[in-house]
C-alpha positions in Angstrom: -53.4 -100.9 -48.4 -51.9 -101.7 -51.9 -49.4 -104.6 -51.7 -46.7 -105.7 -53.9 -46.3 -109.5 -54.3 -43.4 -109.9 -56.6 -40.7 -107.7 -57.9 -39.3 -108.9 -61.2 -35.5 -107.5 -62.1 -33.9 -108.0 -65.8 -37.3 -109.0 -67.4 -37.3 -109.6 -70.6 -40.8 -110.3 -72.1 -42.8 -107.2 -70.4 -42.4 -104.8 -72.8 -39.2 -103.3 -74.7 -35.4 -103.8 -73.4 -34.9 -105.2 -70.1 -37.3 -104.0 -67.5 -38.1 -103.8 -63.7 -41.6 -105.6 -63.3 -43.6 -104.5 -60.3 -46.5 -106.9 -59.3 -49.7 -105.2 -57.7 -51.8 -107.5 -55.7 -55.1 -108.1 -56.6 -57.3 -109.1 -59.9 -61.3 -108.7 -60.5 -60.6 -112.0 -62.8 -60.3 -115.4 -62.1 -58.9 -117.1 -65.2 -58.7 -120.6 -65.4 -55.2 -121.1 -66.5 -54.0 -118.3 -64.2 -50.0 -118.5 -63.9 -50.0 -115.9 -60.9 -52.9 -117.1 -58.7 -51.1 -115.3 -55.5 -52.2 -112.0 -57.6 -55.7 -112.9 -57.2 -56.8 -111.7 -53.7 -55.5 -107.8 -52.5 -54.8 -109.5 -49.5 -51.7 -110.5 -47.9 -51.5 -114.7 -48.3 -49.7 -117.8 -46.9 -47.4 -119.8 -49.0 -46.4 -123.1 -47.9 -44.0 -125.3 -49.5 -44.0 -128.7 -48.5 -40.6 -129.9 -49.8 -39.2 -127.4 -47.8 -40.5 -128.4 -44.6 -38.8 -130.1 -42.0 -41.7 -130.7 -39.5 -40.4 -128.8 -36.5 -44.0 -127.3 -35.6 -42.4 -123.6 -35.0 -45.0 -122.3 -37.1 -48.0 -124.1 -35.6 -46.8 -123.0 -32.0 -46.3 -119.5 -32.8 -49.8 -119.3 -34.7 -52.1 -116.8 -32.1 -55.5 -118.4 -33.7 -54.0 -122.1 -34.0 -55.0 -122.1 -37.5 -52.0 -124.5 -38.6 -51.6 -128.4 -37.6 -48.8 -131.0 -38.2 -50.2 -134.0 -40.0 -48.9 -137.3 -39.7 -46.8 -137.2 -42.5 -44.8 -134.3 -40.8 -46.5 -131.4 -43.4 -48.3 -128.5 -42.5 -52.1 -127.7 -43.1 -54.5 -125.1 -42.0 -57.5 -126.7 -40.1 -59.4 -123.1 -39.9 -58.2 -120.7 -42.6 -60.9 -118.7 -42.4 -59.2 -117.6 -39.3 -56.1 -116.8 -40.1 -55.1 -113.0 -39.3 -52.5 -113.0 -41.8 -49.9 -111.4 -39.1 -46.9 -113.7 -40.8 -45.6 -114.7 -37.5 -45.6 -118.0 -39.0 -43.4 -117.7 -41.6 -41.0 -115.2 -39.6 -40.3 -118.4 -37.5 -40.0 -120.8 -40.2 -36.4 -122.1 -40.1 -36.4 -123.6 -43.3 -38.3 -120.7 -45.4 -41.5 -123.5 -45.7 -43.5 -120.6 -44.9 -43.7 -117.3 -46.5 -46.0 -114.6 -46.7 -47.2 -113.2 -50.2 -48.1 -109.2 -50.3 -45.7 -106.2 -48.9 -46.6 -102.9 -48.9 -43.6 -100.9 -50.3 -43.7 -96.9 -50.9 -43.0 -95.3 -54.1 -40.0 -93.8 -53.0 -38.6 -97.4 -52.0 -39.6 -98.8 -55.6 -38.1 -95.8 -57.4 -34.9 -97.0 -55.6 -35.0 -100.6 -56.4 -35.4 -99.5 -60.0 -32.7 -97.3 -60.1 -30.2 -99.9 -59.2 -30.6 -101.0 -62.3 -30.5 -98.0 -64.1 -27.6 -98.3 -66.2 -28.6 -101.8 -68.2 -32.4 -100.5 -68.4 -31.2 -97.3 -70.3 -28.5 -99.0 -72.4 -31.4 -101.6 -73.8 -33.9 -98.9 -73.9 -35.9 -100.4 -71.4 -37.7 -99.4 -68.4 -40.7 -100.2 -65.7 -43.8 -102.4 -66.2 -46.4 -102.3 -63.6 -48.3 -105.8 -63.7 -50.6 -107.8 -61.7 -53.1 -109.3 -60.5 -54.6 -106.0 -62.5 -52.8 -102.8 -61.5 -55.9 -100.6 -62.3 -57.7 -102.5 -59.0 -55.2 -99.9 -57.3 -55.3 -97.3 -60.0 -54.5 -94.5 -57.1 -51.2 -96.3 -56.2 -50.7 -97.3 -59.7 -50.8 -93.5 -60.9 -48.3 -92.5 -58.0 -46.0 -95.3 -59.4 -46.2 -94.4 -62.7 -45.8 -90.7 -62.2 -42.9 -91.2 -60.0 -40.9 -93.5 -62.6 -42.1 -90.9 -65.4 -40.0 -88.3 -63.1 -37.2 -90.3 -63.2 -37.3 -90.6 -67.3 -38.1 -94.4 -67.3 -40.1 -95.8 -70.1 -43.4 -97.2 -68.5 -45.5 -100.1 -69.3 -48.8 -101.1 -68.0 -49.5 -104.6 -68.0 -53.3 -104.6 -67.9 -56.6 -106.4 -68.5 -58.0 -102.9 -69.4 -61.5 -104.6 -67.0 -61.8 -101.2 -65.0 -64.1 -98.2 -65.3 -62.9 -96.1 -68.4 -62.9 -92.7 -65.8 -59.9 -95.1 -64.0 -58.2 -95.6 -67.5 -58.6 -92.1 -68.3 -56.7 -91.1 -65.2 -53.7 -93.5 -65.7 -53.3 -92.9 -69.7 -50.9 -90.0 -69.2 -48.6 -92.0 -67.0 -48.3 -94.7 -69.6 -45.8 -94.8 -72.4 -47.2 -98.3 -73.9 -50.1 -100.5 -72.8 -49.9 -104.3 -72.8 -53.4 -105.1 -73.3 -54.7 -108.7 -72.6 -57.3 -109.9 -75.0 -58.7 -113.1 -73.9 -61.4 -113.9 -76.2 -64.2 -112.2 -78.2 -67.4 -114.0 -77.0 -68.5 -112.5 -73.5 -70.7 -115.5 -72.8 -67.2 -117.4 -73.0 -65.3 -115.0 -71.5 -67.3 -115.2 -68.4 -67.3 -118.8 -68.3 -63.4 -119.0 -68.7 -62.6 -115.8 -66.5 -65.3 -115.2 -64.5 -66.1 -111.6 -66.1 -68.0 -110.4 -69.4 -65.9 -108.9 -72.0 -67.4 -105.5 -73.0 -66.2 -103.1 -70.7 -62.3 -104.4 -72.0 -63.0 -104.2 -75.5 -64.9 -100.8 -74.9 -61.6 -99.8 -73.0 -59.3 -101.3 -75.7 -61.3 -99.0 -78.2 -61.1 -96.1 -75.9 -57.4 -96.1 -75.5 -56.8 -96.7 -79.3 -59.3 -93.9 -80.2 -56.9 -91.6 -77.6 -53.8 -92.4 -79.7 -52.3 -94.2 -76.9 -49.8 -96.9 -77.8 -50.7 -100.4 -76.9 -49.8 -104.3 -77.5 -51.9 -106.7 -77.6 -51.4 -110.3 -75.9 -53.3 -113.4 -76.2 -53.2 -116.2 -74.3 -53.1 -119.2 -76.8 -55.0 -121.9 -75.4 -56.0 -125.1 -77.0 -59.8 -125.9 -75.6 -60.4 -122.5 -74.5 -59.9 -119.8 -77.4 -57.3 -120.9 -80.1 -59.9 -121.9 -82.5 -60.3 -120.2 -85.7 -63.2 -118.5 -85.0 -62.2 -116.2 -82.2 -58.9 -115.8 -83.8 -60.6 -114.2 -86.7 -63.0 -112.3 -85.0 -60.2 -110.6 -82.6 -58.0 -109.9 -85.7 -61.1 -108.2 -87.3 -61.7 -106.2 -83.9 -58.0 -105.1 -83.8 -57.9 -104.1 -87.8 -61.0 -102.1 -87.3 -59.7 -99.7 -84.3 -58.8 -96.2 -85.0 -55.0 -96.8 -84.1 -54.3 -100.5 -84.7 -51.9 -101.7 -82.1 -48.1 -101.6 -82.9 -47.9 -105.5 -82.2 -50.0 -108.7 -81.4 -48.3 -111.4 -79.3 -49.6 -115.1 -79.4 -48.4 -116.5 -75.5 -48.6 -120.5 -75.7 -50.7 -122.0 -72.8 -48.6 -123.3 -69.4 -49.5 -124.7 -66.5 -46.8 -122.7 -63.9 -49.8 -121.9 -61.9 -50.3 -125.5 -60.2 -47.2 -125.2 -58.2 -48.3 -122.0 -56.6 -51.8 -123.1 -56.1 -50.4 -126.0 -54.3 -48.7 -123.6 -52.2 -51.5 -121.8 -51.6 -53.9 -124.5 -50.6 -55.9 -123.9 -53.4 -57.2 -126.1 -56.5 -55.6 -124.9 -60.0 -58.7 -125.2 -62.8 -60.9 -126.5 -60.1 -63.8 -127.5 -62.7 -61.3 -129.7 -65.2 -61.3 -127.8 -68.3 -59.8 -129.4 -70.9 -56.4 -127.1 -71.6 -53.2 -127.6 -73.5 -50.4 -126.0 -75.5 -50.4 -125.2 -79.2 -48.3 -127.3 -81.3 -45.7 -125.1 -83.5 -48.1 -125.8 -86.6 -51.1 -124.3 -84.7 -49.2 -120.9 -83.5 -47.8 -120.7 -86.9 -51.4 -120.5 -88.7 -53.0 -118.1 -86.2 -50.0 -115.8 -87.0 -50.7 -116.0 -90.5 -54.4 -115.7 -89.8 -53.9 -112.7 -87.7 -51.3 -111.0 -89.8 -53.6 -111.4 -93.0 -55.6 -108.4 -91.4 -52.6 -106.2 -91.3 -51.4 -106.7 -88.2 -48.0 -107.2 -86.8 -47.8 -110.5 -85.2 -44.8 -112.1 -83.0 
């Protein structure tokens, strides 16, 4: 079952205008800098915020598999995480909202209804709906249903994707997408495998494919010192994009941030477990990279 793990209203950075962004759970990549780690697993997950916990033990007592335990400092730990049934009783019972479940199935009709609540400001700003993740192409049948239904309402549709999916899946989705927002992490496949867990040949193939098909797309490059901000990668990325049959409408450089750290803590997982050195770029580094990309005839923001 496909799950939605977040709905962001009044989104300003997920395509043109003011938008509603729908986040589908599940991603085949495991980027070390991921800022939505709760979107990696396609399964429902328990998230726990220690600062909200009052140590009442309600979640411990209600758990049918005795997964949870109260610690001496009145926090909660999962002593048998593999035995969690993902039933959500702990979250339902928690009076302080320290415990919550991430991931809920929502019908297409429900999602359309939620978006329609913001229809006036969406139309006024020339915005729309963005389908994000995780990786929405992991659940392409569900994604197509949502995108088709939004299109029938006259809404502009963006798909925020890595394009790490069979090309046949991309073809299935493409008629229902007005604008692709494509993540391009790096050009070297070995480095891509090292930092994201998958190679990049399929991604590059699918970028070329949607370009050749005449689709509208933006390219978004996470710009991370220590990972992909070197001149060689930026130059190779720019050359590849400039060589496409149809160029991207724009290229965005997205500076590194570590907002994912707190989410990993709530999931009980570890951010950047191998301690890869990563940092945000300076303004000068961003300016230089933008100039390098724009020198290839590309529009950069």
